[in-house]
VOPA-839888 format. One line per field, with one value per residue: residue number from 1; x, y, z of N, C-alpha, C in turn; residue in one letter. Coordinates in nm, 4 decimals, always signed. Layout:
VOPA-839888
n	(NUM; ...)
n.xx	(X; ...)
n.yy	(Y; ...)
n.zz	(Z; ...)
ca.xx	(X; ...)
ca.yy	(Y; ...)
ca.zz	(Z; ...)
c.xx	(X; ...)
c.yy	(Y; ...)
c.zz	(Z; ...)
res	(A; ...)
This chain:
VOPA-839888
n	(1; 2; 3; 4; 5; 6; 7; 8; 9; 10; 11; 12; 13; 14; 15; 16; 17; 18; 19; 20; 21; 22; 23; 24; 25; 26; 27; 28; 29; 30; 31; 32; 33; 34; 35; 36; 37; 38; 39; 40; 41; 42; 43; 44; 45; 46; 47; 48; 49; 50; 51; 52; 53; 54; 55; 56; 57; 58; 59; 60; 61; 62; 63; 64; 65; 66; 67; 68; 69; 70; 71; 72; 73; 74; 75; 76; 77; 78; 79; 80; 81; 82; 83; 84; 85; 86; 87; 88; 89; 90; 91; 92; 93; 94; 95; 96; 97; 98; 99; 100; 101; 102; 103; 104; 105; 106; 107; 108; 109; 110; 111; 112; 113; 114; 115; 116; 117; 118; 119; 120; 121; 122; 123; 124; 125; 126; 127; 128; 129; 130; 131; 132; 133; 134; 135; 136; 137; 138; 139; 140; 141)
n.xx	(-2.6389; -2.5890; -2.6516; -2.4257; -2.4644; -2.5561; -2.5468; -2.3782; -2.1550; -2.1004; -2.0398; -1.8049; -1.6412; -1.6187; -1.4965; -1.2508; -1.1557; -1.1314; -0.9470; -0.7192; -0.6687; -0.6242; -0.3937; -0.2152; -0.2080; -0.1019; +0.1554; +0.2728; +0.2598; +0.4246; +0.6731; +0.7303; +0.7476; +0.9641; +1.1745; +1.1664; +1.2324; +1.4917; +1.6179; +1.5885; +1.7471; +1.9924; +2.0484; +2.1677; +2.3956; +2.5209; +2.5768; +2.7491; +2.9603; +3.0557; +2.9714; +2.9070; +2.6959; +2.4768; +2.4145; +2.3132; +2.1021; +1.9524; +1.8598; +1.6867; +1.4973; +1.4009; +1.2762; +1.0705; +0.9240; +0.8436; +0.6852; +0.4883; +0.3719; +0.2702; +0.0758; -0.0866; -0.1869; -0.2948; -0.2233; -0.1952; -0.4397; -0.6179; -0.5338; -0.6088; -0.8872; -0.9784; -0.9048; -1.0645; -1.3236; -1.3100; -1.2833; -1.5248; -1.7053; -1.6343; -1.7170; -1.9952; -2.0412; -1.9758; -2.1625; -2.3977; -2.3643; -2.3652; -2.6153; -2.6670; -2.6771; -2.8255; -2.9320; -3.0457; -3.3062; -3.4241; -3.6785; -3.6186; -3.3303; -3.1349; -3.1951; -3.1565; -2.8795; -2.7817; -2.8657; -2.7201; -2.4560; -2.4399; -2.4934; -2.2690; -2.0610; -2.1398; -2.1238; -1.8489; -1.7543; -1.8625; -1.7228; -1.4649; -1.4881; -1.5422; -1.3029; -1.1257; -1.2131; -1.1520; -0.8725; -0.8099; -0.8929; -0.7097; -0.4769; -0.5077; -0.4989)
n.yy	(-3.4945; -3.1517; -2.8895; -2.6332; -2.2971; -2.0670; -1.7863; -1.7275; -1.8576; -1.7048; -1.4648; -1.5375; -1.6055; -1.3537; -1.2017; -1.3382; -1.2952; -1.0116; -0.9763; -1.1169; -0.9700; -0.7158; -0.7602; -0.8388; -0.6047; -0.4256; -0.5364; -0.5248; -0.2475; -0.1474; -0.2725; -0.1690; +0.1017; +0.1009; +0.0230; +0.2395; +0.4529; +0.3794; +0.3878; +0.6603; +0.7674; +0.6779; +0.8307; +1.0980; +0.9983; +0.8446; +1.0485; +1.2031; +1.0292; +1.0312; +0.8467; +0.6840; +0.8697; +0.7223; +0.5450; +0.7045; +0.8195; +0.5913; +0.5222; +0.7345; +0.6815; +0.4363; +0.5207; +0.6805; +0.4875; +0.3112; +0.4830; +0.5394; +0.2845; +0.2524; +0.4557; +0.3867; +0.1290; +0.1671; +0.0661; +0.1503; +0.2801; +0.0687; -0.1156; +0.0148; +0.0507; -0.2146; -0.3305; -0.1850; -0.2599; -0.5356; -0.5369; -0.4182; -0.6105; -0.8206; -0.7071; -0.7000; -0.9752; -1.0524; -0.9038; -1.0205; -1.2925; -1.2586; -1.1758; -0.9011; -0.5361; -0.4188; -0.6657; -0.7676; -0.6826; -0.7354; -0.8756; -1.0749; -1.1759; -1.3142; -1.2606; -0.9854; -0.9812; -1.0941; -0.8951; -0.6737; -0.7581; -0.7803; -0.5169; -0.3823; -0.4986; -0.4212; -0.1412; -0.1090; -0.2070; -0.0180; +0.2115; +0.1302; +0.1088; +0.3761; +0.4914; +0.3713; +0.4838; +0.7526; +0.7379; +0.6612; +0.8886; +1.0784; +0.9689; +1.0017; +1.2732)
n.zz	(+2.4778; +2.4608; +2.2307; +2.1272; +2.2320; +1.9966; +2.0170; +2.2356; +2.1379; +1.9114; +2.0406; +2.1828; +1.9641; +1.8401; +2.0435; +2.0595; +1.7956; +1.7800; +1.9851; +1.8886; +1.6514; +1.7561; +1.9129; +1.7090; +1.5476; +1.7318; +1.7787; +1.5192; +1.4718; +1.6833; +1.6237; +1.3663; +1.4318; +1.6124; +1.4423; +1.2682; +1.4422; +1.5188; +1.2675; +1.2138; +1.4159; +1.3306; +1.1066; +1.1588; +1.2840; +1.0847; +0.9044; +1.0589; +1.0881; +0.8401; +0.6497; +0.3335; +0.1108; -0.0031; +0.2059; +0.4152; +0.2728; +0.2146; +0.4671; +0.5114; +0.3116; +0.4047; +0.6424; +0.5359; +0.3917; +0.5969; +0.7542; +0.5677; +0.5387; +0.7971; +0.8023; +0.5849; +0.6499; +0.8987; +1.1593; +1.4295; +1.4894; +1.4360; +1.6299; +1.8708; +1.8312; +1.7866; +2.0312; +2.2072; +2.1220; +2.1744; +2.4551; +2.5244; +2.4315; +2.6039; +2.8427; +2.8032; +2.7970; +3.0618; +3.2089; +3.1151; +3.1935; +3.4670; +3.5065; +3.5232; +3.5063; +3.2086; +3.1562; +3.3827; +3.4128; +3.1767; +2.9739; +2.7948; +2.8147; +2.6697; +2.4038; +2.4070; +2.4557; +2.2129; +2.0319; +2.1267; +2.0930; +1.8124; +1.7452; +1.8525; +1.7008; +1.4449; +1.4679; +1.5079; +1.2664; +1.0899; +1.1736; +1.1058; +0.8254; +0.7610; +0.8439; +0.6639; +0.4244; +0.4741; +0.4993; +0.2383; +0.0987; +0.1984; +0.1040; -0.1688; -0.1961)
ca.xx	(-2.5437; -2.6574; -2.5895; -2.3672; -2.5479; -2.4981; -2.5217; -2.2556; -2.0460; -2.0712; -1.9736; -1.6681; -1.5688; -1.5885; -1.3960; -1.1223; -1.1124; -1.0847; -0.8268; -0.6090; -0.6398; -0.5661; -0.2560; -0.1367; -0.1884; -0.0112; +0.2910; +0.3230; +0.2790; +0.5424; +0.7942; +0.7594; +0.7886; +1.0994; +1.2669; +1.1660; +1.3069; +1.6334; +1.6660; +1.5973; +1.8631; +2.1135; +2.0738; +2.2746; +2.5168; +2.5871; +2.6308; +2.8637; +3.0706; +3.0900; +2.9433; +2.8656; +2.5622; +2.3702; +2.3766; +2.2255; +1.9819; +1.8739; +1.7914; +1.5740; +1.3977; +1.3415; +1.1856; +0.9523; +0.8470; +0.7813; +0.5767; +0.3826; +0.3030; +0.1933; -0.0407; -0.1710; -0.2521; -0.3608; -0.2021; -0.2210; -0.5842; -0.6812; -0.4995; -0.6921; -1.0281; -1.0050; -0.8956; -1.1835; -1.4369; -1.2902; -1.3137; -1.6682; -1.7712; -1.6116; -1.8042; -2.1303; -2.0428; -1.9782; -2.2918; -2.4976; -2.3443; -2.3989; -2.7527; -2.6527; -2.6945; -2.9509; -2.9808; -3.1168; -3.4485; -3.4709; -3.7682; -3.5511; -3.1889; -3.0570; -3.2223; -3.0878; -2.7363; -2.7576; -2.8818; -2.6103; -2.3346; -2.4434; -2.4842; -2.1289; -1.9811; -2.1791; -2.0670; -1.7048; -1.7349; -1.8920; -1.6082; -1.3525; -1.5126; -1.5255; -1.1589; -1.0629; -1.2479; -1.0751; -0.7336; -0.8013; -0.9015; -0.5834; -0.3761; -0.5276; -0.4813)
ca.yy	(-3.3897; -3.0278; -2.8136; -2.5073; -2.1786; -1.9880; -1.6479; -1.7263; -1.8968; -1.5841; -1.3706; -1.5861; -1.5909; -1.2122; -1.1629; -1.3955; -1.2289; -0.8766; -0.9896; -1.1524; -0.8591; -0.6085; -0.7990; -0.8339; -0.4646; -0.3660; -0.5865; -0.4688; -0.1041; -0.1230; -0.3117; -0.0712; +0.2261; +0.0823; +0.0279; +0.3776; +0.5346; +0.3436; +0.4425; +0.8063; +0.7953; +0.6465; +0.9307; +1.1910; +0.9226; +0.8106; +1.1732; +1.2416; +0.9359; +1.0512; +0.7278; +0.7216; +0.9309; +0.6233; +0.4848; +0.8010; +0.8293; +0.4693; +0.5327; +0.8255; +0.6083; +0.3383; +0.5941; +0.7190; +0.3667; +0.2635; +0.5750; +0.5164; +0.1598; +0.2789; +0.5359; +0.3122; +0.0153; +0.2140; -0.0309; +0.2092; +0.3002; -0.0642; -0.1714; +0.0788; +0.0225; -0.3561; -0.3566; -0.1268; -0.3466; -0.6612; -0.5147; -0.3926; -0.7410; -0.8927; -0.6422; -0.7509; -1.1159; -1.0630; -0.8545; -1.1220; -1.4105; -1.2233; -1.1253; -0.7659; -0.4275; -0.4241; -0.8036; -0.8020; -0.6496; -0.7655; -0.9912; -1.1779; -1.1375; -1.3772; -1.1828; -0.8568; -1.0068; -1.1092; -0.7640; -0.5855; -0.8076; -0.7411; -0.3713; -0.3451; -0.5406; -0.3361; -0.0086; -0.1159; -0.2226; +0.1116; +0.2992; +0.0829; +0.1467; +0.5216; +0.5165; +0.3310; +0.5863; +0.8729; +0.7096; +0.6623; +1.0283; +1.1428; +0.9117; +1.0564; +1.4195)
ca.zz	(+2.4463; +2.4229; +2.1235; +2.1732; +2.2156; +1.8872; +2.0586; +2.3157; +2.0490; +1.8318; +2.1304; +2.2044; +1.8371; +1.8195; +2.1433; +2.0163; +1.6723; +1.8121; +2.0677; +1.7985; +1.5604; +1.8359; +1.9455; +1.5849; +1.5087; +1.8298; +1.7533; +1.3936; +1.4931; +1.7671; +1.5525; +1.2612; +1.4973; +1.6652; +1.3277; +1.2198; +1.5380; +1.5070; +1.1398; +1.2281; +1.5007; +1.2551; +1.0015; +1.1971; +1.3132; +0.9582; +0.8490; +1.1421; +1.0616; +0.6977; +0.5703; +0.1981; +0.1006; -0.0222; +0.3348; +0.4811; +0.1903; +0.2317; +0.5958; +0.4885; +0.2330; +0.4957; +0.7308; +0.4575; +0.3598; +0.7201; +0.7911; +0.4697; +0.5758; +0.9190; +0.7674; +0.4920; +0.7145; +1.0211; +1.2666; +1.5612; +1.5019; +1.4446; +1.7605; +1.9728; +1.8030; +1.8104; +2.1751; +2.2682; +2.0894; +2.2469; +2.5965; +2.5350; +2.4189; +2.7297; +2.9412; +2.7779; +2.8368; +3.2075; +3.2560; +3.0822; +3.2776; +3.6051; +3.5057; +3.5776; +3.4106; +3.1330; +3.1507; +3.5064; +3.4012; +3.0412; +2.9676; +2.7145; +2.8265; +2.5630; +2.2821; +2.4266; +2.4347; +2.0688; +1.9686; +2.1671; +2.0273; +1.6709; +1.7400; +1.8748; +1.5857; +1.3327; +1.4912; +1.4849; +1.1218; +1.0286; +1.2043; +1.0263; +0.6860; +0.7519; +0.8546; +0.5383; +0.3257; +0.5065; +0.4643; +0.0920; +0.0559; +0.2315; +0.0147; -0.3030; -0.1992)
c.xx	(-2.6225; -2.5778; -2.5374; -2.4618; -2.4863; -2.4680; -2.3933; -2.1344; -2.0031; -1.9956; -1.8281; -1.5830; -1.5272; -1.4845; -1.2584; -1.0688; -1.0564; -0.9580; -0.7052; -0.5692; -0.5775; -0.4203; -0.1660; -0.1061; -0.0919; +0.1325; +0.3502; +0.3516; +0.4072; +0.6719; +0.8299; +0.8068; +0.9298; +1.2022; +1.2783; +1.2483; +1.4567; +1.6913; +1.6826; +1.7178; +1.9942; +2.1462; +2.1821; +2.4063; +2.5928; +2.6459; +2.7548; +2.9842; +3.1172; +3.0772; +2.8982; +2.7207; +2.4521; +2.3254; +2.2773; +2.0939; +1.8921; +1.7990; +1.6695; +1.4617; +1.3255; +1.2406; +1.0572; +0.8633; +0.7744; +0.6651; +0.4597; +0.3030; +0.2168; +0.0656; -0.1384; -0.2515; -0.3165; -0.3457; -0.2348; -0.3708; -0.6572; -0.6550; -0.5934; -0.8395; -1.0628; -0.9998; -1.0199; -1.3063; -1.4275; -1.3293; -1.4624; -1.7474; -1.7529; -1.7035; -1.9472; -2.1427; -2.0565; -2.1087; -2.4005; -2.4859; -2.3807; -2.5436; -2.7581; -2.6754; -2.8262; -3.0121; -3.0629; -3.2665; -3.5068; -3.5632; -3.7062; -3.4019; -3.1043; -3.0741; -3.1499; -2.9376; -2.7044; -2.7662; -2.7647; -2.4778; -2.3312; -2.4349; -2.3395; -2.0419; -2.0131; -2.1215; -1.9183; -1.6760; -1.7595; -1.7778; -1.4882; -1.3678; -1.4930; -1.3775; -1.0849; -1.0900; -1.1665; -0.9285; -0.7143; -0.8083; -0.7699; -0.4723; -0.3848; -0.5085; -0.3377)
c.yy	(-3.2660; -2.9553; -2.6819; -2.3919; -2.0897; -1.8435; -1.6394; -1.7678; -1.7778; -1.4829; -1.4115; -1.5718; -1.4463; -1.1613; -1.2125; -1.3260; -1.0906; -0.8800; -1.0199; -1.0351; -0.7405; -0.6390; -0.7917; -0.6888; -0.3946; -0.4085; -0.5250; -0.3202; -0.0780; -0.1611; -0.2110; +0.0608; +0.2149; +0.0907; +0.1705; +0.4682; +0.5067; +0.4004; +0.5935; +0.8457; +0.7707; +0.7496; +1.0288; +1.1194; +0.8911; +0.9354; +1.2163; +1.1534; +0.9427; +0.9221; +0.7715; +0.7729; +0.8275; +0.5559; +0.5762; +0.8145; +0.7083; +0.4695; +0.6251; +0.7585; +0.5066; +0.4051; +0.6305; +0.5992; +0.3148; +0.3531; +0.5612; +0.3913; +0.1791; +0.3564; +0.4583; +0.2030; +0.0479; +0.1169; +0.0256; +0.2245; +0.1665; -0.1293; -0.1168; +0.0432; -0.1230; -0.3894; -0.3044; -0.2145; -0.4782; -0.6440; -0.4869; -0.5231; -0.8246; -0.8384; -0.6930; -0.8960; -1.1285; -1.0109; -0.9599; -1.2427; -1.3842; -1.1776; -0.9853; -0.6626; -0.4415; -0.5639; -0.8413; -0.7769; -0.6831; -0.8862; -1.1070; -1.1421; -1.1936; -1.3025; -1.0484; -0.8729; -1.0164; -0.9751; -0.6718; -0.6284; -0.7578; -0.5900; -0.3253; -0.3792; -0.4535; -0.1956; -0.0072; -0.1269; -0.0904; +0.2102; +0.2610; +0.1260; +0.2967; +0.5586; +0.4807; +0.4329; +0.7127; +0.8543; +0.7130; +0.8055; +1.1001; +1.0946; +0.9749; +1.2071; +1.4585)
c.zz	(+2.4023; +2.3159; +2.1793; +2.1428; +2.1078; +1.9272; +2.1393; +2.2329; +1.9629; +1.9170; +2.1534; +2.0783; +1.8136; +1.9194; +2.1008; +1.8921; +1.7035; +1.8976; +1.9801; +1.7104; +1.6342; +1.8683; +1.8226; +1.5462; +1.6038; +1.8021; +1.6269; +1.4099; +1.5719; +1.6969; +1.4432; +1.3210; +1.5531; +1.5523; +1.2756; +1.3121; +1.5290; +1.3773; +1.1484; +1.3134; +1.4257; +1.1468; +1.0451; +1.2315; +1.1853; +0.8919; +0.9269; +1.1204; +0.9161; +0.6175; +0.4311; +0.1958; +0.0757; +0.1082; +0.4055; +0.4045; +0.2053; +0.3642; +0.5833; +0.4110; +0.3216; +0.5890; +0.6571; +0.4265; +0.4843; +0.7619; +0.6940; +0.5013; +0.7004; +0.8876; +0.6792; +0.5621; +0.8489; +1.1386; +1.4048; +1.5854; +1.5165; +1.5800; +1.8676; +1.9535; +1.8327; +1.9594; +2.2461; +2.2442; +2.1654; +2.3937; +2.6183; +2.5234; +2.5455; +2.8400; +2.9263; +2.8239; +2.9883; +3.2659; +3.2324; +3.1760; +3.4241; +3.6186; +3.5687; +3.4671; +3.3380; +3.1291; +3.2742; +3.4979; +3.2653; +3.0421; +2.8881; +2.7091; +2.7121; +2.4308; +2.2902; +2.4043; +2.2858; +1.9980; +2.0012; +2.1045; +1.8825; +1.6538; +1.7559; +1.7547; +1.4642; +1.3464; +1.4614; +1.3358; +1.0496; +1.0526; +1.1196; +0.8808; +0.6666; +0.7586; +0.7279; +0.4280; +0.3482; +0.4701; +0.3127; +0.0386; +0.0806; +0.1391; -0.1238; -0.3106; -0.2216)
res	(X; X; X; X; X; X; X; X; X; X; X; X; X; X; X; X; X; X; X; X; X; X; X; X; X; X; X; X; X; X; X; X; X; X; X; X; X; X; X; X; X; X; X; X; X; X; X; X; X; X; X; X; X; X; X; X; X; X; X; X; X; X; X; X; X; X; X; X; X; X; X; X; X; X; X; X; X; X; X; X; X; X; X; X; X; X; X; X; X; X; X; X; X; X; X; X; X; X; X; X; X; X; X; X; X; X; X; X; X; X; X; X; X; X; X; X; X; X; X; X; X; X; X; X; X; X; X; X; X; X; X; X; X; X; X; X; X; X; X; X; X)
């Protein structure tokens, strides 16, 4: 029995993680946006139907809370960033498996793969951290 290749296992783990997180962020973003749009559409309807002011006001509060959650948690940005990283990792996997691109001439293709995987993950993490700092600054302003 051969032991699993830790580099390829790491690559698969990262592809799966970014895929899951991208899908989750996309679903949450779209659901919150749909609720927000429906609530926004109901504001003029409730006013036109002369519903009690607390109903219309509650819709406004709901819209503000949903938009705050979207901005605070950065679901849209995370969805796009995670999907991009996932697709880039898949691209590296296919190039490596086909012995194409930079792997075709590399003296140590496996080492190059490990370095490129970690570089991509590190870059994504750095972007995420910078985005979190920027979101915190905007929140505090």
